[in-house]
C-alpha positions as CSV (number, residue, x, y, z in Angstrom):
1,M,-4.8,5.1,-23.7
2,D,-3.0,1.7,-24.2
3,P,-1.7,0.3,-21.2
4,R,1.2,-1.0,-23.0
5,D,2.4,2.4,-23.3
6,H,5.0,2.3,-20.3
7,V,5.5,5.8,-19.6
8,R,2.0,7.3,-20.0
9,T,0.4,4.5,-18.2
10,N,2.8,4.5,-15.2
11,L,2.5,8.2,-15.0
12,V,-1.1,7.9,-14.9
13,A,-1.4,5.1,-12.6
14,G,1.3,7.0,-10.1
15,A,-0.9,9.9,-10.0
16,L,-4.2,8.0,-9.2
17,T,-2.3,5.9,-6.9
18,S,-1.3,8.9,-4.8
19,T,-4.7,9.5,-3.6
20,H,-4.6,6.6,-1.6
21,L,-1.1,6.6,-0.7
22,T,-1.3,10.2,0.2
23,I,-4.0,9.5,3.0
24,R,-2.1,6.5,4.0
25,T,1.0,8.7,4.6
26,L,-0.8,11.6,6.2
27,M,-3.2,9.4,8.3
28,P,-1.4,10.2,11.6
29,L,-1.4,13.9,10.9
30,L,-4.9,13.7,10.0
31,L,-6.2,11.8,13.0
32,A,-3.8,14.2,15.3
33,A,-5.4,17.3,13.8
34,L,-9.0,15.9,14.6
35,G,-7.8,15.2,18.2
36,T,-6.7,18.6,18.7
37,A,-9.7,20.1,17.1
38,Y,-12.4,18.0,18.5
39,G,-10.8,16.4,21.5
40,F,-11.4,12.8,20.4
41,A,-9.8,10.3,22.5
42,E,-6.8,8.0,21.0
43,G,-9.3,4.9,20.7
44,R,-11.7,7.2,18.8
45,L,-8.9,8.3,16.4
46,G,-7.7,4.6,16.0
47,D,-11.3,3.7,15.0
48,L,-11.4,6.4,12.5
49,G,-8.0,5.2,11.1
50,A,-9.4,1.6,10.8
51,A,-12.8,2.8,9.1
52,Y,-10.7,4.2,6.2
53,S,-8.5,0.6,6.0
54,A,-12.0,-1.1,6.1
55,G,-13.5,0.9,3.3
56,A,-10.3,0.3,1.2
57,T,-10.2,-3.3,1.9
58,L,-13.9,-3.6,1.2
59,A,-13.8,-1.9,-2.2
60,A,-10.6,-4.2,-3.4
61,M,-12.3,-7.6,-1.8
62,T,-15.4,-6.9,-4.1
63,S,-13.3,-5.9,-7.1
64,P,-13.7,-8.9,-8.9
65,W,-17.5,-8.2,-8.9
66,W,-17.4,-4.4,-9.9
67,M,-14.5,-5.1,-12.5
68,S,-16.3,-7.9,-14.2
69,G,-16.9,-5.9,-17.1
70,L,-13.4,-4.7,-17.1
71,Q,-14.7,-1.2,-17.2
72,M,-12.0,1.5,-16.4
73,R,-12.7,5.2,-16.8
74,M,-16.1,5.2,-15.5
75,P,-15.6,3.5,-12.3
76,A,-12.4,5.6,-11.7
77,L,-14.1,8.7,-12.0
78,A,-17.1,7.6,-9.8
79,L,-14.7,6.2,-7.1
80,L,-12.7,9.5,-7.1
81,G,-15.7,11.5,-6.9
82,I,-16.6,9.3,-3.8
83,G,-13.4,9.6,-2.2
84,I,-12.6,13.5,-2.6
85,A,-16.3,14.2,-1.5
86,A,-15.7,12.3,1.5
87,V,-12.6,14.0,2.2
88,G,-14.2,17.6,1.5
89,G,-16.8,16.4,3.9
90,M,-14.5,15.9,6.7
91,L,-13.6,19.6,6.8
92,L,-17.5,20.2,7.5
93,V,-18.4,17.5,10.1
94,Q,-17.4,17.6,13.7
95,H,-19.2,14.4,15.4
96,F,-17.5,10.9,15.5
97,W,-20.2,8.9,13.6
98,P,-20.5,11.1,10.7
99,L,-16.8,11.3,10.4
100,M,-16.4,7.5,10.7
101,L,-19.1,7.1,7.8
102,L,-16.7,9.7,5.9
103,F,-13.5,7.9,6.5
104,A,-15.0,4.4,5.5
105,L,-16.5,6.1,2.1
106,A,-13.1,7.8,1.5
107,G,-11.4,4.2,1.8
108,V,-13.9,3.0,-0.3
109,G,-13.3,5.6,-3.0
110,H,-9.5,6.0,-3.0
111,G,-9.0,2.1,-2.0
112,G,-11.2,1.3,-5.3
113,V,-9.1,3.7,-7.4
114,F,-5.9,1.8,-6.0
115,A,-7.5,-1.7,-6.9
116,L,-8.2,-0.4,-10.3
117,M,-4.4,0.8,-11.0
118,I,-3.2,-2.5,-9.9
119,T,-5.3,-4.1,-12.5
120,L,-4.5,-1.6,-15.2
121,L,-0.8,-2.0,-14.6
122,S,-1.4,-5.9,-14.7
123,R,-1.8,-5.3,-18.4
124,T,1.5,-3.8,-19.3
125,D,4.3,-5.6,-20.8
126,D,6.5,-5.7,-17.8
127,P,3.9,-5.2,-14.7
128,N,7.0,-5.8,-12.2
129,R,8.7,-2.8,-13.4
130,S,4.9,-0.9,-13.5
131,Y,4.4,-1.5,-10.0
132,G,7.6,-0.1,-8.9
133,W,6.9,3.0,-10.6
134,Q,3.5,3.1,-9.2
135,W,4.9,2.5,-5.5
136,C,7.6,5.2,-6.2
137,L,5.4,7.9,-8.0
138,G,2.5,7.4,-5.6
139,S,4.5,8.1,-2.8
140,V,5.7,11.3,-3.8
141,P,2.8,13.7,-3.1
142,G,2.5,12.3,0.4
143,I,6.3,12.6,1.3
144,V,6.0,16.3,0.3
145,L,2.8,16.8,2.3
146,V,4.2,15.1,5.4
147,Y,6.8,18.0,5.5
148,A,4.3,20.6,4.4
149,A,1.4,20.2,6.4
150,P,3.4,20.7,9.8
151,A,5.3,23.7,8.3
152,L,2.1,25.4,6.9
153,S,-0.2,24.8,9.9
154,T,-0.4,26.1,13.5
155,P,-2.6,24.6,16.2
156,A,-5.7,26.5,15.4
157,T,-5.3,25.9,11.6
158,G,-4.1,22.3,11.7
159,L,-7.3,20.7,10.8
160,L,-8.1,23.1,7.6
161,V,-4.5,23.1,6.4
162,T,-3.8,19.4,6.6
163,F,-7.2,18.0,5.3
164,G,-7.3,21.0,3.0
165,L,-3.8,20.1,1.5
166,V,-4.9,16.4,1.0
167,L,-8.2,17.5,-0.7
168,A,-6.4,19.7,-3.2
169,S,-3.7,17.2,-3.7
170,N,-6.0,14.4,-4.3
171,M,-8.3,16.6,-6.9
172,V,-5.3,17.4,-8.7
173,A,-3.9,13.8,-9.0
174,G,-7.4,12.7,-9.9
175,L,-7.5,14.6,-13.1
176,P,-5.4,11.9,-14.9
177,A,-8.4,9.6,-14.7
178,L,-10.0,11.4,-17.8
179,R,-6.8,9.6,-19.8
180,L,-7.8,6.2,-18.7
181,P,-8.9,3.8,-21.5
182,A,-12.7,3.3,-21.3
183,R,-12.4,-0.5,-20.9
184,L,-9.6,-3.1,-20.8
185,E,-9.4,-5.9,-23.4
186,P,-10.4,-9.3,-22.2
187,I,-7.4,-11.6,-21.5
188,G,-7.2,-14.5,-24.0
189,T,-8.6,-15.1,-27.4
190,T,-12.2,-15.8,-26.6
191,V,-14.8,-15.9,-23.4
192,G,-15.1,-19.6,-23.8
193,T,-11.2,-20.3,-23.7
194,R,-11.1,-18.0,-20.7
195,H,-13.6,-20.0,-18.9
196,T,-11.8,-23.1,-19.8
197,Q,-8.6,-22.1,-18.3
198,A,-9.9,-20.9,-15.2
199,A,-11.9,-24.0,-14.8
200,T,-9.0,-26.2,-15.3
201,E,-6.5,-24.1,-13.2
202,P,-6.1,-24.9,-9.5
203,A,-7.1,-22.3,-7.1
204,W,-4.2,-22.8,-4.6
205,P,-1.2,-20.7,-6.5
206,L,-3.5,-17.6,-6.8
207,A,-4.5,-18.1,-3.0
208,L,-0.8,-18.6,-2.2
209,G,0.0,-15.4,-4.1
210,L,-2.4,-13.3,-2.2
211,F,-1.2,-14.9,1.1
212,A,2.4,-13.8,-0.1
213,V,1.3,-10.1,-0.6
214,L,-0.8,-10.2,2.9
215,A,2.1,-11.9,5.0
216,T,4.8,-9.4,3.5
217,Y,2.9,-6.4,4.1
218,S,1.5,-7.4,7.5
219,G,4.9,-8.0,8.7
220,V,6.3,-4.6,7.1
221,T,3.4,-2.4,8.6
222,G,3.6,-4.5,11.9
223,A,7.2,-3.3,12.5
224,W,6.5,0.2,11.1
225,A,3.5,1.0,13.4
226,F,5.8,0.6,16.7
227,F,9.2,2.0,15.2
228,G,8.1,5.1,17.1
229,R,7.3,3.5,20.3
230,V,10.6,1.6,20.1
231,A,12.5,4.7,19.9
232,L,10.7,6.3,22.8
233,A,11.0,3.3,25.0
234,N,14.9,3.5,24.2
235,G,15.2,7.4,25.2
236,L,15.8,8.5,21.4
237,G,13.0,11.0,21.9
238,S,10.5,12.1,19.3
239,V,12.7,14.2,16.9
240,Y,15.3,11.8,15.8
241,P,12.8,9.0,14.9
242,G,10.6,11.6,13.0
243,I,13.7,12.3,10.8
244,V,14.5,8.8,10.6
245,L,11.1,7.6,9.4
246,A,11.0,10.5,7.0
247,I,14.2,9.5,5.4
248,A,13.1,5.8,5.7
249,T,10.0,6.6,3.5
250,A,11.8,8.4,1.0
251,A,14.4,5.9,0.7
252,S,11.6,3.2,0.4
253,S,10.2,5.3,-2.7
254,A,13.5,5.2,-4.3
255,V,14.0,1.7,-3.9
256,S,10.5,0.9,-5.5
257,L,11.6,2.5,-8.4
258,L,15.1,0.4,-8.4
259,A,12.8,-2.8,-8.2
260,G,10.6,-1.8,-11.0
261,E,13.6,-1.1,-13.4
262,A,15.0,-4.5,-12.3
263,G,11.8,-5.9,-13.3
264,N,11.7,-9.7,-13.6
265,R,15.3,-10.0,-12.9
266,G,14.6,-8.4,-9.5
267,S,11.8,-10.4,-8.9
268,R,13.8,-14.0,-9.0
269,P,13.7,-16.1,-6.0
270,L,17.4,-15.3,-4.9
271,P,17.2,-11.5,-4.8
272,M,13.8,-11.5,-3.1
273,L,15.2,-13.9,-0.6
274,V,18.1,-12.1,0.0
275,A,15.9,-8.9,0.6
276,A,13.6,-10.4,3.1
277,L,16.5,-11.9,4.9
278,G,18.3,-8.5,4.9
279,L,14.9,-6.7,6.0
280,F,14.6,-9.5,8.9
281,A,18.5,-8.8,9.8
282,T,17.9,-5.0,10.0
283,L,14.9,-5.5,12.3
284,L,17.1,-7.5,14.7
285,L,19.5,-4.7,14.4
286,V,16.8,-2.2,15.7
287,A,15.9,-4.6,18.4
288,L,19.5,-5.6,19.5
289,Q,21.1,-2.0,19.1
290,P,18.5,0.6,19.8
291,N,20.7,3.3,20.0
292,R,21.0,6.1,17.4
293,I,23.1,4.7,15.2
294,G,21.5,1.1,15.2
295,Y,18.0,2.5,15.2
296,G,18.9,4.7,12.1
297,I,20.5,2.4,9.9
298,G,17.9,-0.6,10.7
299,V,14.7,1.5,10.1
300,V,16.0,3.2,6.9
301,T,17.5,-0.3,5.6
302,S,14.4,-2.3,6.5
303,I,12.0,0.1,5.2
304,A,14.1,0.5,1.9
305,L,14.1,-3.1,1.7
306,A,10.5,-3.4,2.2
307,G,10.3,-0.9,-1.0
308,W,12.0,-3.6,-3.2
309,L,9.8,-6.3,-1.6
310,L,6.2,-5.0,-2.1
311,P,5.9,-4.0,-5.8
312,L,7.5,-7.3,-6.9
313,V,5.3,-9.6,-4.5
314,V,2.1,-7.7,-5.7
315,G,3.2,-8.1,-9.6
316,I,3.4,-11.9,-8.9
317,V,-0.5,-12.0,-8.4
318,P,-1.7,-11.2,-12.1
319,K,0.8,-14.0,-13.3
320,L,-1.5,-16.4,-11.2
321,D,-4.8,-15.2,-12.5
322,P,-6.1,-16.7,-15.9
323,T,-8.9,-14.5,-16.3
324,G,-7.4,-11.1,-15.0
325,R,-10.6,-10.3,-12.8
326,A,-8.4,-11.0,-9.7
327,A,-6.0,-8.3,-10.4
328,G,-7.3,-5.9,-8.1
329,L,-7.4,-8.4,-5.1
330,P,-3.8,-7.4,-4.1
331,A,-5.1,-4.2,-2.8
332,A,-7.4,-6.3,-0.6
333,A,-4.4,-8.4,0.6
334,L,-2.6,-5.3,1.1
335,G,-5.6,-3.8,3.2
336,V,-5.7,-7.0,5.2
337,G,-2.2,-6.8,5.9
338,A,-2.7,-3.2,7.1
339,V,-4.9,-4.4,9.6
340,T,-3.6,-7.5,10.9
341,G,0.1,-6.3,11.0
342,P,-0.2,-3.5,13.6
343,A,-2.6,-5.6,15.5
344,I,-0.5,-8.7,15.8
345,A,2.7,-6.4,16.6
346,G,0.9,-4.6,19.3
347,H,-0.3,-7.8,21.0
348,V,3.1,-9.2,20.8
349,Y,4.8,-6.1,21.9
350,Q,2.6,-5.8,25.2
351,A,3.3,-9.4,26.0
352,A,6.8,-10.0,25.2
353,G,8.5,-6.8,24.3
354,S,10.2,-5.1,21.3
355,L,12.8,-8.0,20.4
356,T,10.0,-10.6,20.0
357,M,7.7,-8.2,18.3
358,L,10.3,-7.2,15.7
359,V,11.3,-11.1,15.2
360,V,7.5,-11.9,14.8
361,A,7.1,-9.1,12.1
362,G,10.3,-10.2,10.1
363,G,9.2,-13.8,10.3
364,T,5.8,-12.9,8.9
365,T,7.6,-11.1,6.0
366,L,9.9,-14.3,5.4
367,A,6.8,-16.5,5.3
368,G,5.3,-14.2,2.6
369,L,8.4,-14.4,0.7
370,L,8.6,-18.5,1.1
371,A,4.9,-18.4,-0.5
372,Y,6.0,-16.2,-3.2
373,V,9.1,-18.5,-3.9
374,A,6.7,-21.5,-4.0
375,V,4.4,-20.1,-6.7
376,H,7.1,-18.1,-8.5
377,G,8.1,-20.7,-11.0
378,R,4.4,-21.5,-12.0
379,A,3.5,-17.9,-12.2
380,F,6.3,-17.2,-14.8
381,A,6.2,-20.4,-16.5
382,R,2.5,-19.4,-17.6
383,H,3.3,-15.9,-18.2
384,A,5.8,-16.8,-20.7
385,V,3.1,-19.1,-22.5
386,R,0.8,-16.1,-22.9
């Protein structure tokens, strides 16, 4: 498979990405099913979710080492095997510590595949477009299952149905791994040229690009984690926020596709800053007007704008990497952001309330976009030279 074949590459990468995003999307349902079946306390359920994030982050952070040979198909198949086996094992294990290990292994497997797909898409002719398609297509199975799992399950069968659907979905979505290229071609003309270029390039642009990914995702996930709590605190109940969050997820997926089609034009500093400021403003709307209208408009719009920002912010990192070996590190930055965002938001919420929490979340996203703008010119100048 030639990575420059946009249609085939985007379809394969989207399917394989969904194995990770489906678990992310259904994590609340998975943890709720475990709590109902085995009586785990909320703290232990949170530890299980954190174990998955830790495994995915570990796989992404070590990706420059295990991707050093630019192998693609065999690592993908091995990581899928680890992830799918771990999810299957969750149907058989009832004790906390073995489950925690399985969640971590599932994170390593599916998070590693996600890092591989980011690397693969960095080789297309228009990575920004490909990342938009990746976020859109990769979200579809999770969006379907987040509706299907509650509809098909009962309190007695919730564990079997929810984990079974995830397992079946990931097994099917993993089949396109057979169509991956065996390995990627090295970037540059010779090995010596690549090492010389890497040695002469400063490290700070790549670090700043990774910070942009981390901060942007940290702000988004921090707000997302507590939208439900904000709704309950303002008397909106649980049904209405659930509908709003489901609509927001679908809207984010659609906007990610639009961002991908906009490509390099949409990734320019002005539209990116406008989107970030819009996200900040709609988070303020949620905080200042937490009625049904303000909450609905604010949540859907802010998460839709996040669907514009995230794939394009991720897309700048490969342009800052002269060797191509760090192309999987955005997945690590996303993993760290998924941990730090809710943690910071939770402490700020507890200490200062929802308004301050949402301001901090929006400000964190803006900080990420300022870092993005700082390296944008350098990234696209080098990409044009290539």
